[in-house]
N, C-alpha and C positions, 0 to 999 in steps of 0.2 A: 226715690230717696226719702223717704217722711222726717221731718224733725220734732224730736220729742222733748225736748228740753233748750231753754236760751238763761241766761244771767250774768252778772258783772265781773268784772277783772277784783271789783271794792267789796263781794259780799263776801269775805270772810270771818268766822271759815268758813267753806263751801259744806252744805249736808247736803250729803247725796244718797242719802239710805231710799228714798224715795223712787230716786232715779232707777238705783241700785236694782230696786225689785225689779222696777219693768224691763230693765237690759237681762238681767237673768232668765226672765220668763219669756222674753223673745229670742234670748240667743238658742234657750237650752229645746223652745218648740217647734224650731226650724235652723237645720245644720246648716243654710247658706245664709242665713243671719249676719250683719255684724255693725261694729257701731264707729260711726266716723265723729270723731272729736274735733271739731276748729276755730280759733281763737283770734282776735284780732288785735293785731299790736296797737298801742295805746301812746300819744303822746309825752305821756308820765316814764316811761320807760327810755329816756336821751338816751343813752348811750350806745343800746343795742336793742329796739322796740323788737325786732324780728323774731330773735335768739328768746328773748323775756317772753314772748306770746307762744314760742314752741317750748319751752321748759313749763309755762305753766298746764298746754294739752297734756304734754307727757304726766307732769303730775297727775292730773283729770284722770288719766289713761290706768295710770298705775293704782290708783284707787281707786277706781272702779272694776278693777282687773281683781283684786283683796275680795271686795266685798261683795263680787255677787260671787267668789269661789270657781271662776271660769281662766285661767292663765293664761288661756290660748294669745300668743300676740297677734294672732290672724283673724281674730275673729272685731282687734280693735283697731281702728287706724287714727291717725293724727293728721294736722294743715293749718294753713294760715286760709283766714278771709280778710275781707274789707269791712270796716265798719262806720258809719255816718255818727255826728257827733249825737249821745241820748242813747244811741241805740246799741242792746245786748251785747256783751262781745265776747259772749260763750256761746256756744250752738252746737247741741250735739244732733246730730241725723244717727235712724234706724235703716240698715239697706241690705240689699241681698248682693250677694256673688254668685256667677253661673258655677253649678259642680263640673269637678273638673272631668274631663274626658280621658278615657281610657286609653294612655301612652301618648296623651297630651304634654308636655312639659310644667303649664304653670296654668295655674287660674285666670282668667280676665278681669281685671279691676273695673270696680264699681265705676260710674262715672260720677267726679266729686261735684257738689253746688258749686258756679259760676259765680266769682266776684264782681264786684263793681257794679255799680248804680249808675242811672243817669245823675247828673249833679246842676245844678243851675249856679252861675257866680258873672260877678260884675267886676271886668276891667277898665282900666283908665292908663293911657300910655300919652307921651309922646316923643317923636322920633323926627326922621328927614327921610326924602326921596330923591335918589338922580335917575332923568328920565335924558336915555338915547334916544331921539327918536329917530323913526323911520323915512323922514324925508325934511328937508331942511329947517332947520329953527323960525320960524317968524318972530315978529319982535314982541308977540306977547306968547308965546310961551315959556313958559320957566325951567331952564335947566335942573334947578334946585329949589325946593319946598321943603319947608318948615312946617309937619304938622301934629294937631293936637287930637284926640279921639277916645270915645268912651264905646263901649260896648259890653251885652248882655249875650253871655250864651249857653248853650245846654250842652252838655260833653257826657257822654257814653263812655265809660272804660271797661274797656272789653280783653283785663288781666287784670289778677290780685293785685291786691294793695304791695309797697315795697319791690313789684315785679316788674321785668321788661314786657311789655306787648302794647298791642293797637289803641286806639282811642279816637273814637269819630266823634266832631262838634258840629253844630248849628249855632249861627252867631248871627246878630243883629247888631252895625255900627254907625256910630254916626260920627263922623271927621269935620275937625277946623280947618283947611291952609292959613297958616299967618303969611305966605306970602301972595297968593294969590287972593285972599279972603272970600275965597270960597267955601259952603256946606256943602256936606256928600255924605248920604246917608247908603250904606253896604249891606248888604244881605247877600252870606256865604257861608260854605260847607268846607270843613277841612278833616284832612287823614292824615293823623298823626303816631308814629314808634315812638316811643317814650324808652330811657332807659335811665334807671334811679340810679345815684352815686351817692357817696358816705357825706356827710353832715349836711341832708335835709336835701343835698343837691339835685337838680335833674337835668339829663340832656336830652332832647327829641329834636326828630327830623321830620319834618311836614308839608304836606303838599295842598292848596286851598284855590277853591273856583270861587268870586264875587261876582254878583251882577250890582250896578250902583246909577240908580240917576244922582244927578249935579245939581243941588236945588238951587243955588243960584241964577244957573246958566239954562238951565232947563232941558241939558243932553243927560243921554245915557252911557255908560260904560260897562264895561267888564274885564277882567282880568281872572289871568290863569298865574300863582308863583309857587315856589316852592322854595325852604330854605330850614333853617333851624332855632332852636332856643336854649337858651339856660336858664333855669327858675332853681332861685330857695327859698324854703318856706320855712321861715321860723316859727310859724303856728300855724295849725292843723284848717286856720279860716286864713289866713295871710301867705299872700308869695309878691315875691321880686323876678322880675324876670329881665332879658337882653334876647332881642330876637336880631336872625337879618335874614331878607327873600329877593329872588330874585324872576324876573316874570315879565309877561307883556300886558300891556293894557290899550285897548282896542274903545275908541270911543266913537258913538254916534257922527258927531260931528265933529274936526279939529285934528290936532296931531294924534296918531300911534306912536306907540314907543314900549323900549323894553326897557322896565324901571328895577331899580336898587335901592331898598329900603332898609334902615334900620331903626329900632325902636327900642325904649326902655321903660318898663309897664309894672304896673302894683295890679292885684288880684282878689279881689274879697270873694268867699265861697270856697269850698273844698275842692 
């Protein structure tokens, strides 16, 4: 598929004259060509941003059909896409479908453009960890810790905005234990499945692996964990959340444990 136009929601009234000429030339010159119009929901449409975007795409589709004189609905498709701040919100693509094979019941749909780009974000939070040691705890082994942490993460969304799907995240994290007074640097990878909910809420289930040197003591740690997270995003660039996780932590020296953690956090970034 090839992009032939892009513009913003705010560009009203839309002048589709030149675009209609290009579309008509493409569709009349090739019987397998079709036009795909995708629109990104915006934060201005707080009541139902997805429905507003769908209505906008359908409106543009109807205007192009009228302007080109090609009323065949199967030559035009619409859909939703994700868009970052400052990026065009409406994209128009030109693609081609396979010709129908005699005896077949349908025409295979063309592959639609993928949604979701990599995003960098900053996160900070406070939480607690309960340790269940794999051997009897010593006098210096804390059973419970209060923690503060900050992190920088790169997240790749493998789903359309406001849709359920997979996300992959790579992160670097600095953590300070208010209990043991130790600093820890974490590097990790997280795989998540997210589910959007009404009211700008999002539920996710995640699994992650981390490797970390304990800066204060000079030892090393590794951990596996899985859990769930609930977030609320009042603004496109601001997110609040709470999460719970469970998994083992292995240390190069010291006690190994199974840890239960809870955290309250905020995030700046898409």
